[in-house]
C-alpha positions in Angstrom: 182.8 66.5 112.3 182.9 69.2 115.0 182.9 72.6 113.9 186.6 72.7 114.3 187.1 72.0 110.9 187.2 74.0 107.6 183.6 75.8 108.4 185.8 77.3 111.2 187.9 79.2 108.7 184.7 80.7 107.3 183.5 82.1 109.9 184.1 85.7 109.3 183.1 85.3 105.8 179.7 83.9 106.8 178.8 86.9 109.0 179.7 89.4 106.5 177.2 86.8 103.6 175.1 87.3 106.8 175.2 91.1 107.4 174.6 91.6 103.7 171.5 89.6 103.7 170.1 91.2 106.8 170.8 95.0 105.3 168.4 93.8 102.5 165.5 91.9 103.3 162.7 91.0 101.1 159.0 90.1 101.6 157.6 86.6 100.5 157.7 85.8 97.3 159.2 89.2 96.4 162.9 88.1 97.4 164.5 88.8 93.6 167.6 90.9 94.9 168.0 87.9 97.4 167.8 85.3 95.0 170.2 86.5 92.7 172.9 87.0 95.6 172.6 83.3 96.4 173.0 82.7 92.6 175.9 84.4 92.5 177.5 82.8 96.1 176.3 79.3 94.6 178.2 79.8 90.9 181.1 81.1 92.7 181.5 77.9 95.5 181.5 76.3 91.8 178.4 74.4 92.7 177.7 71.6 89.8 174.4 73.4 88.9 172.3 76.4 90.2 168.7 76.3 89.4 166.2 79.5 89.9 163.1 80.2 89.1 161.0 77.2 91.9 158.2 79.5 93.2 159.3 82.4 91.7 162.4 83.4 93.9 163.6 80.1 94.7 167.2 78.9 94.1 168.3 75.0 93.9 172.0 74.2 93.9 173.3 70.9 92.9 176.4 69.4 94.7 177.9 65.8 93.2 179.7 63.9 95.5 183.1 61.9 94.6 180.7 58.9 93.6 177.5 58.0 92.5 174.9 57.4 95.4 171.5 58.8 96.9 170.3 62.2 96.9 169.0 64.3 100.4 167.7 67.7 100.3 168.7 70.7 102.8 166.3 73.2 102.6 166.4 77.1 104.0 164.1 80.0 103.9 164.4 83.5 102.5 162.1 85.8 103.3 161.6 88.3 105.6 159.1 89.8 107.7 156.7 93.5 107.7 158.8 94.9 110.7 160.4 97.7 111.6 163.9 97.0 112.8 165.1 98.1 116.1 168.4 96.1 116.4 170.5 99.3 116.3 172.8 97.4 114.6 175.2 99.0 111.8 173.7 96.4 109.3 170.5 96.9 110.1 167.7 96.8 107.2 167.8 99.3 104.4 164.4 98.5 103.2 162.4 100.4 104.9 159.8 98.4 107.1 161.0 95.0 106.4 163.3 93.3 108.1 164.8 89.3 109.1 163.4 89.3 112.5 163.0 85.1 112.3 166.7 84.5 111.3 166.1 84.0 107.8 169.2 85.5 107.0 171.1 83.0 109.3 169.4 80.2 107.9 170.6 81.1 104.5 174.1 82.0 105.5 174.3 78.4 107.3 173.1 76.6 104.2 175.7 78.8 101.9 178.2 77.8 104.2 177.7 74.4 104.1 177.7 74.4 100.1 180.8 75.9 99.8 182.7 73.1 101.8 180.5 70.4 100.2 181.5 71.6 97.0 185.5 72.3 97.8 185.5 68.9 99.6 183.2 66.4 97.5 183.5 64.1 100.8 180.4 61.8 99.9 179.0 59.9 97.4 175.4 60.8 95.4 174.2 64.5 95.4 173.3 67.2 98.0 170.8 69.8 96.9 170.9 72.7 98.6 167.1 74.5 98.6 166.3 77.8 99.1 162.7 78.3 99.7 160.9 81.6 99.5 157.7 82.6 100.6 157.6 80.6 104.2 156.5 83.5 106.7 153.2 84.2 105.1 152.3 82.3 101.3 153.3 78.8 101.8 156.4 79.0 99.3 157.3 75.6 100.5 153.5 74.1 98.7 154.6 76.0 96.1 157.8 74.8 95.4 156.5 71.3 95.6 153.4 71.8 93.1 155.9 72.9 91.0 158.1 69.6 91.0 160.7 70.5 93.5 160.6 66.8 94.0 160.4 65.3 90.4 163.3 67.9 89.2 165.2 66.9 92.1 164.7 63.7 93.4 165.9 63.1 96.6 165.6 60.1 99.3 165.2 62.5 102.2 164.7 66.0 102.7 166.1 68.3 105.8 165.2 71.6 107.9 166.2 73.5 110.5 165.1 76.8 112.5 166.9 78.9 114.9 165.5 78.7 118.2 166.6 82.0 120.4 164.4 80.8 123.6 166.9 77.5 123.7 170.4 77.6 124.6 173.0 78.7 122.4 174.7 75.7 120.7 172.2 72.7 121.5 170.3 70.9 119.2 166.4 69.9 120.1 165.0 67.2 118.3 161.2 65.7 118.0 159.5 62.5 116.4 156.3 63.3 115.2 154.3 66.2 115.3 156.5 69.4 115.9 154.4 72.6 114.7 150.8 73.0 114.6 148.3 73.3 111.6 147.6 76.9 110.8 144.4 78.3 109.4 143.8 82.2 108.8 140.4 83.6 110.3 138.2 86.3 108.4 135.3 87.1 110.2 132.9 90.0 108.9 130.1 90.9 110.6 127.4 92.8 109.4 124.6 94.7 111.5 123.4 98.5 110.8 124.9 101.7 111.7 123.4 104.5 114.1 124.6 107.9 115.9 126.4 106.6 118.8 123.6 107.8 121.2 120.6 106.2 119.2 121.8 102.7 119.6 118.6 101.7 119.4 118.3 102.4 115.8 121.4 100.4 115.1 122.2 96.3 115.0 125.4 97.3 116.7 128.2 95.0 114.7 130.5 96.0 117.6 128.7 94.3 120.5 127.8 91.3 118.2 131.7 90.8 117.5 132.3 91.0 121.2 130.3 88.0 121.7 131.6 86.2 119.5 135.1 86.5 120.0 134.0 85.3 123.7 132.1 82.5 122.7 134.8 81.6 120.5 136.7 80.6 123.5 134.8 77.9 124.5 135.4 75.8 121.6 139.2 74.4 122.9 137.9 74.4 126.4 134.4 72.4 125.4 134.5 70.9 122.3 138.1 69.7 122.3 139.3 66.4 123.8 141.6 67.8 126.8 144.1 65.7 126.0 143.9 67.1 122.4 145.9 70.3 121.6 144.1 73.9 120.3 144.2 77.2 119.5 141.4 79.6 118.6 143.1 83.3 118.9 141.3 86.8 117.8 144.4 88.7 116.9 142.9 91.9 115.2 139.0 93.9 115.2 138.8 96.4 113.2 135.7 98.4 112.8 134.1 102.3 113.0 135.9 105.3 113.0 135.2 108.1 115.5 133.7 108.1 118.8 130.0 108.4 118.3 129.1 106.4 114.9 128.4 102.8 115.2 129.6 101.3 112.0 127.9 99.3 109.8 130.4 96.3 109.8 133.5 94.8 112.1 136.4 92.7 110.4 138.2 90.5 112.8 141.3 88.8 111.9 142.6 85.7 114.0 144.3 82.1 113.5 143.5 78.6 114.6 146.2 75.7 115.3 145.9 72.0 115.7 148.0 68.9 115.7 145.0 66.6 114.7 143.1 66.7 111.8 139.9 65.8 113.4 140.5 68.9 115.8 140.9 71.1 112.7 137.9 70.1 111.7 136.1 70.8 114.7 137.4 74.0 115.3 136.4 75.1 111.3 132.9 74.0 112.4 133.1 75.6 115.9 134.2 78.9 114.1 131.3 79.1 111.7 128.6 78.0 113.7 129.3 80.4 116.8 129.8 83.3 114.7 127.0 83.0 112.4 124.1 81.6 114.6 125.2 84.5 117.1 125.4 87.0 114.5 122.0 85.5 113.4 120.3 85.7 117.0 121.0 89.8 117.4 119.7 90.1 113.6 122.9 90.8 112.3 125.1 88.4 109.8 128.5 86.6 109.3 130.8 86.2 106.8 133.5 83.5 107.8 136.6 82.5 105.9 138.3 79.9 107.3 141.6 79.5 105.3 143.4 76.1 106.2 147.5 77.6 105.6 150.1 75.1 106.7 149.5 71.4 107.3 151.1 70.1 110.4 154.9 69.3 110.7 155.4 65.9 111.2 158.9 64.2 111.8 159.3 61.1 109.8 161.1 58.6 112.9 164.0 57.5 110.7 164.7 60.6 109.1 164.7 62.0 113.2 167.3 59.8 113.8 169.8 60.8 111.3 169.4 64.3 112.1 170.5 63.3 116.0 173.3 61.1 114.5 174.8 64.3 112.7 174.1 67.0 115.5 175.7 64.9 118.0 178.9 64.9 115.4 178.8 68.4 115.7 178.4 69.6 119.4 178.1 66.0 121.5 175.5 64.0 122.4 174.9 65.4 125.4 173.7 68.5 124.2 171.7 67.7 121.5 168.3 67.0 123.2 164.9 65.6 122.8 161.6 68.6 122.6 159.6 67.8 125.8 156.4 69.1 123.7 155.6 70.6 120.1 154.9 73.6 119.4 151.9 76.0 118.2 153.9 77.5 115.7 153.3 77.0 111.9 155.8 76.2 109.5 155.6 75.6 105.9 158.1 73.2 105.5 155.3 70.7 106.4 154.3 70.7 103.2 157.3 69.2 101.8 157.2 66.3 104.9 154.0 65.6 103.4 155.5 64.9 100.3 158.8 63.6 101.4 160.7 61.9 104.3 162.3 64.0 106.1 162.9 65.5 109.6 163.4 69.2 111.0 165.7 70.3 113.8 166.3 73.3 115.9 169.4 74.7 116.4 169.3 76.7 119.8 171.0 80.4 119.6 169.7 82.1 122.9 171.9 84.6 124.7 171.5 86.5 127.7 170.2 89.5 125.7 168.5 87.7 122.6 164.8 88.6 121.4 162.4 86.1 120.6 161.4 85.7 116.7 159.3 88.3 115.0 160.7 90.9 117.3 161.9 94.3 116.2 165.4 94.0 118.3 165.7 90.1 117.5 168.9 89.9 115.2 170.3 86.2 114.7 173.3 85.0 116.7 176.4 85.0 114.3 178.2 82.7 116.8 175.9 79.5 115.8 176.8 80.1 111.9 179.4 77.7 111.7 177.6 75.4 114.3 175.0 74.9 111.9 176.6 74.9 108.4 178.7 72.2 110.3 175.5 70.2 111.1 174.3 70.6 107.5 177.8 69.1 106.5 178.0 66.3 109.0 174.5 65.5 107.8 175.2 65.1 104.0 178.8 63.5 104.7 176.9 60.6 107.1 174.1 59.8 105.1 176.2 60.1 101.6 179.1 57.9 102.0 181.8 57.4 99.5 181.8 54.4 97.7 184.9 53.1 96.7 
């Protein structure tokens, strides 16, 4: 099923849907208008059932084929980011300070296009569940959907995800078996000392100096306590403390992230962050509170399911444009929760052009030329893995 099929005729409509979604982005687990739009579209396409409310704003469409059979799930994420848009496009965000800077507007649109095609043609056996998942960016909507019974209410053999990737050439698909994206932890370290006048530092226990020592020491965790053949990241991305030039504050708050693939590495990083922060603080007479919140597990692709994604992608763009990812990425993705609970796989669609901005960039804009390609992939996957029974 190459892209020059009935889905190609939906290209202009799909771009319009995407632009509408782009104009009205909503933050994680607040996607009420987005969910209503998705419900209306799915019902208009003649989808058999539309169920709303999983994880608050999640939507699931049920599409039954021409004959009984297995079921698979196709998932897209629906939330946006707290970023001020700088694209200058006529359909730019109308929600101040919020934008679709990760391409979730494109993900929704590609799955909507596939849903319309599948509902019209029914050229498969069994059931396709189209899953529109909220809260991917920060609040683990995938975990919430699983905990609320996604796979009990909608029994499926496998579940599949896809993400656009503007750093990779447009029209290529990228697959990988095993670990694809890293486990994620959010780190908060609060260092408390004693404030004083900046001209009298001897009267203080300076939490800024203590924090600087902690940040420096944390850089040794990966380089000196993790096996070099494993991967790990510890990054402090925010330090806040004090309000003016000449006052040493009582406390400093640091925010950061840790990433890993191997569970033992995650345990070692958590232990190391706690020991270093509290030990260094104590050596200066200060205290450190460490909150190491494990947000997402690693995203690990099932080998057999990944073979299925490769076959479907090759049917759309040709096998020479379906390439193996040379290594996993340290980015995180809450589709990992679904893959912990159900066999499945996650594939990347290259959407890069010469002028493409990166993900989470205020100038990022999804490549509309890839909407038909992505929708065709979803449709090919459904038709190949759920053949009609005569």
